[in-house]
C-alpha positions in Angstrom: 7.5 72.7 -3.0 8.3 74.1 0.5 10.0 71.1 2.2 12.6 68.4 1.1 11.6 65.9 -1.6 12.4 62.3 -1.0 13.8 60.2 -3.9 13.4 56.6 -3.1 15.3 53.8 -4.9 14.1 50.2 -4.6 17.6 48.8 -4.2 20.9 49.1 -2.3 23.0 52.3 -2.7 25.9 52.3 -5.0 24.6 50.4 -8.0 24.4 51.4 -11.6 20.9 53.0 -11.1 22.0 54.8 -8.0 25.1 56.6 -9.4 23.2 58.8 -11.9 20.6 59.7 -9.3 23.4 60.8 -6.9 25.0 62.7 -9.7 21.9 64.8 -10.4 20.6 65.2 -6.9 22.1 68.7 -6.4 20.9 69.8 -9.8 17.4 68.7 -9.0 17.6 70.5 -5.6 18.6 73.7 -7.5 15.7 73.4 -9.9 13.1 72.5 -7.3 14.6 75.0 -4.8 14.4 72.4 -1.9 16.8 69.7 -0.7 16.6 66.2 -2.1 16.8 63.3 0.3 18.0 60.0 -1.1 16.4 56.9 0.5 16.8 53.1 -0.3 14.5 50.2 0.3 15.7 47.0 -1.3 14.1 43.5 -1.3 11.5 41.3 -3.1 13.1 42.1 -6.5 12.6 45.9 -6.0 8.9 45.5 -5.2 9.4 46.4 -1.5 10.6 49.9 -2.3 8.1 50.4 -5.1 5.2 49.4 -2.8 6.5 51.9 -0.2 6.2 54.7 -2.7 2.8 53.4 -3.9 1.5 54.0 -0.3 3.0 57.5 0.0 0.9 60.6 0.1 0.2 61.8 -3.5 1.6 65.2 -2.8 4.7 65.1 -5.0 7.1 64.9 -2.1 8.0 61.2 -2.6 9.5 60.3 -6.0 10.5 56.9 -7.2 13.7 56.5 -9.2 13.9 53.1 -10.9 14.7 51.4 -14.2 11.6 50.4 -16.2 12.6 46.7 -15.7 12.0 47.0 -11.9 8.5 48.1 -12.7 8.0 45.3 -15.2 9.9 42.2 -14.2 9.0 42.0 -10.5 5.2 42.1 -11.1 5.4 39.6 -14.0 7.4 37.1 -12.0 5.3 37.4 -8.8 2.1 35.3 -8.4 0.6 38.2 -6.3 2.1 41.5 -7.5 1.6 44.2 -4.9 1.2 46.9 -7.5 0.2 47.5 -11.2 2.8 49.7 -12.9 0.3 51.0 -15.4 -2.5 51.9 -12.9 -0.6 52.8 -9.8 2.2 55.0 -11.1 2.9 57.8 -13.6 6.3 58.6 -15.0 7.5 62.2 -14.8 10.1 61.4 -17.5 13.1 59.3 -18.5 16.6 60.7 -18.0 18.8 58.0 -19.6 19.2 54.4 -20.7 21.6 51.5 -20.7 22.1 48.6 -23.2 23.0 45.0 -23.2 26.3 43.9 -24.8 27.5 40.6 -26.1 31.3 40.0 -25.8 33.8 37.4 -26.6 37.5 36.8 -25.6 39.9 39.2 -27.2 41.5 36.4 -29.3 38.2 34.7 -30.2 38.0 33.7 -33.9 34.4 35.1 -34.0 34.6 38.7 -35.2 31.0 39.8 -35.4 27.5 39.0 -34.2 26.6 37.7 -37.7 29.6 35.3 -37.4 28.5 34.2 -34.0 25.0 33.3 -35.3 26.5 31.5 -38.4 28.8 29.4 -36.1 25.9 28.6 -33.8 23.8 27.4 -36.7 26.7 25.4 -38.2 27.4 23.7 -34.9 24.1 23.6 -32.9 24.6 23.3 -29.1 28.4 23.8 -29.3 28.8 27.5 -28.3 28.3 28.4 -24.7 26.9 31.7 -23.4 27.0 33.0 -19.8 24.2 35.1 -18.3 24.8 36.6 -14.9 21.3 35.9 -13.5 18.0 34.4 -14.6 15.0 36.8 -14.9 16.8 40.1 -15.5 17.1 42.4 -18.5 20.3 40.9 -19.8 18.9 37.4 -19.6 15.7 38.4 -21.4 17.6 40.4 -24.0 19.6 37.2 -24.8 16.5 35.0 -24.8 14.7 37.3 -27.3 17.9 37.4 -29.4 18.2 33.6 -29.4 14.5 33.4 -30.5 14.8 36.1 -33.2 18.0 34.6 -34.7 17.0 30.9 -34.4 20.2 29.8 -32.8 20.9 26.8 -30.5 23.5 27.5 -27.9 24.3 26.3 -24.3 23.1 29.1 -22.1 24.6 29.0 -18.6 23.0 31.1 -15.8 25.3 32.2 -13.0 24.5 33.6 -9.5 25.4 37.2 -10.2 27.9 39.2 -12.2 30.9 38.1 -10.2 30.5 34.5 -11.0 29.5 35.1 -14.6 32.5 37.3 -15.3 34.9 34.9 -13.6 33.6 32.0 -15.7 34.1 34.2 -18.9 37.6 35.4 -17.9 38.5 31.8 -17.0 37.5 30.8 -20.5 34.7 28.4 -19.4 32.3 30.0 -21.8 32.5 31.4 -25.3 30.4 34.5 -24.9 29.2 36.7 -22.0 26.0 38.8 -21.8 26.4 41.9 -19.7 25.4 45.5 -19.6 27.6 47.7 -21.7 28.9 49.8 -18.8 29.8 46.6 -16.8 31.6 45.1 -19.7 33.6 48.2 -20.5 36.5 47.6 -18.0 37.2 44.2 -19.5 37.3 45.7 -23.0 39.6 48.5 -21.8 41.9 46.0 -20.1 42.2 44.0 -23.4 40.6 40.8 -22.0 37.4 41.0 -24.1 36.0 42.3 -27.3 32.4 43.4 -27.8 30.5 41.9 -30.8 27.5 44.1 -30.5 25.2 46.2 -28.2 21.4 45.9 -28.0 20.8 49.5 -29.1 23.2 52.2 -30.4 25.8 53.7 -28.0 26.8 57.0 -29.5 30.5 57.4 -30.1 31.4 53.8 -29.1 32.0 52.5 -32.6 30.4 49.2 -31.6 27.7 47.8 -34.0 24.2 47.5 -32.6 21.9 44.5 -33.1 20.2 46.4 -35.9 23.5 47.2 -37.6 24.1 43.5 -37.7 20.6 42.8 -39.1 18.8 41.7 -36.0 15.9 43.3 -34.1 17.1 45.7 -31.4 16.6 44.9 -27.7 13.8 46.7 -25.9 14.9 50.0 -24.5 15.9 49.8 -20.9 15.5 53.2 -19.3 15.9 55.0 -16.0 12.9 57.2 -15.0 11.3 59.0 -12.1 7.7 58.2 -11.1 5.0 59.4 -8.8 1.8 57.7 -7.6 -0.9 58.1 -10.3 -3.3 59.9 -7.9 -0.9 62.9 -7.7 -3.0 66.0 -8.5 -2.5 67.4 -12.1 -1.0 70.8 -11.1 1.6 69.1 -8.9 2.3 66.4 -11.6 2.7 69.0 -14.4 5.1 71.1 -12.2 7.2 67.9 -11.5 7.3 67.1 -15.2 8.5 70.5 -16.4 11.1 71.0 -13.6 12.5 67.4 -14.0 12.9 68.0 -17.8 14.7 71.2 -17.2 17.1 69.6 -14.8 18.0 66.4 -16.8 18.4 68.2 -20.1 21.1 70.5 -18.7 24.3 69.7 -20.7 26.3 69.6 -17.4 24.0 67.1 -15.9 24.1 65.0 -19.1 27.9 65.0 -18.8 27.6 63.7 -15.2 25.4 60.8 -16.5 28.0 59.8 -19.1 30.8 59.8 -16.4 28.8 57.1 -14.4 28.0 55.0 -17.5 24.5 56.1 -18.3 23.6 57.1 -21.9 21.8 60.5 -21.3 18.5 61.1 -23.1 15.4 62.7 -21.9 12.1 61.3 -23.0 8.6 62.5 -22.0 6.1 60.5 -20.0 4.1 59.9 -23.2 7.1 58.4 -24.9 7.8 56.3 -21.9 4.2 54.9 -22.0 4.5 54.1 -25.7 7.3 51.5 -25.2 6.5 50.2 -21.7 3.4 48.2 -22.9 5.2 46.3 -25.8 8.1 45.4 -23.5 5.6 44.2 -20.8 3.8 42.0 -23.4 7.1 40.6 -24.8 8.5 39.8 -21.3 5.2 38.4 -20.2 5.1 35.8 -22.9 8.8 35.0 -22.5 8.3 34.4 -18.7 5.5 32.0 -19.5 7.5 30.3 -22.2 10.5 29.8 -19.9 8.4 28.8 -16.9 9.9 31.5 -14.7 6.7 32.7 -13.0 6.9 31.9 -9.2 4.2 29.6 -7.9 1.7 30.8 -5.4 
């Protein structure tokens, strides 16, 4: 490359997806030997920013940084999706992942996920669970868990994390569904206790769904993408340089500091789990009647 590379994110600055990108921008600039320019275009459930990159020149100078869910959920909910994540984009690699966590009040008599399921089966419809929004990864992770475990609970959707957390801390609900990194401060302050995380969090000591005998949640990963018409020599160069940058131990430490579980995965590995997640979410959205009408 001989000019700055733009990294576009399809949301507002400062969120959980933005922090790791900011953390590695200088390291990417060092590897690519050109400056990195961070841009943000939010709106339409991330689809505005993603569509903007879709229309960019396929010259490798515009990269999209987004969670896989931004590529999956928006198009599945929309009656007229402006892009096809499988045809219009190629990933240059995954740099980390996040997980869902299920938590209860510190003094809750429920001590494990197995106990939560047993209690829900013993008293159908009695336990209440807060999700902080409908149609996001946490909500879908809980719906799939509810289906897999066969429990009947009162699920209460709130309008964002602020409301959901307030309801939980105010003891209006028995359990809260939140990303692991967002839940951590309430665990540290002694207000909450985590029953389980959707996938293993190394070094946390918290059991995963699989540890408790339930299917894991679908991986939720953060990746970089380019438009699929990017010429192969440019694409290959992006893939190898990106891998070098994000597997640097110092960069991985930066990810951990901002709450991301570091872990490089290749474009091929990314493609392998994107389709099953798409299929599962697609049938769930149909089942729950969440698809927006034309």
